[in-house]
N, C-alpha and C positions, 0 to 999 in steps of 0.2 A: 554547588551538592549536585547528586541527581537525584530527578522526584522519586518517588516512592513509585512504583504498579502497585494494585489491586485488581483483583478477578471484576469487585462492583464495579469501579467501571469504565470497561466492556458493555453496556450496557443500551450498543446500536446494531444492526441484525446489517450485516454490508455478505454482497456475494463478491468471490475472486475469482474475478478472467483467467480464462487461460486462452491462448492464439490458437484457432485453427491447423490442424495440422498445412505444409504450407502445397504442397500435393492436392488439399482438395478446394484448394483458393488460388489456387495457376484459372492465370487472366484475369481475372479483378485486380480496382486497383485500391484496395484500403480492405486492413488486415480483419479478417471478421473472429470474433470473439464470444466464448462459449460457457457458460457455469462448470469453474474447475470443483467448487464449493463455499455449501454458507458459513459462517464463521461470525460470532460475535467479537467485539472491538470498539477503541475511544478512537473517533474520529474525533479531530481537533485542530481551528487553525496554529499557523503558527505565532509568536507575539513578532512585531516587526525587529526587535536585536535581535531573535532567531533566525527572522526570513534573510535581515542582514548580511550572519553570520554566515548561511550554507547561501547566496547569491558565491560565495569564493570555496563553496563545497561540489554541489549541483546548481542546478541551472530552473531557478525562480521556485521553487521549495514552497506549495505554500501551506502543506495541510499535515501532521503528521501523523499515520493509524495504530495501533498501537493491537495487538491480540495475541495472543497465550500462542507460544511454541508449537508448529505440529511437524509429524514426521515427512508430510512434502512442503517442499521448502519452497517458499514468494519468492519470485525473484522479479527482475524489473521485467521482464520482458512478460509479464502476471498484470493481468490491472484491476480495481477495487469501482463495484459501485456500489457507491449509498444514498438513498436518499432519493434516486434521481440519477444522480451524478455519476461524475466513471473521470476516473484517476489514472496515471499514466504512475507510476514509481519510480521513483530515483535510482533509490538504491534502502538496502535489503539491511537492518543492524539487529547481529542475533544482542540483546540487554541484557550487557553481563557479559554475558556469551555462555551460560548456563541453561541455554536449550531451556527458558521457562517461557517469557514472551519476544516479542518480535514486533520489534518498529518497523516502518516505511515511511519513509519519508516524500511526498505524493505533488505531482501537481493537476489543478483540475483541467480536464482536456478541455475542449471549445468543441 
């Protein structure tokens, strides 16, 4: 059975980062990101079982970030910054395909 999601769970402020245009970063080694938008989200480490199962679909997923669905689509090219930590997005799920909540499966960047 799927876990019920409520707006009250989303109590953490996050920044969704988008990559800066490739023309602006020509010649630089590491891609640069800027804040695309700020949002409230639930940020939770995944359990050991979920971690083991996630290794079969995506590599090294460590956290699940749940937020309200937005018309600006979040994709794996985005990153999430939370509490001074940066998370790279492995995949994004539209929970129940109802355009109410989105879950990003992430791994913490080194």
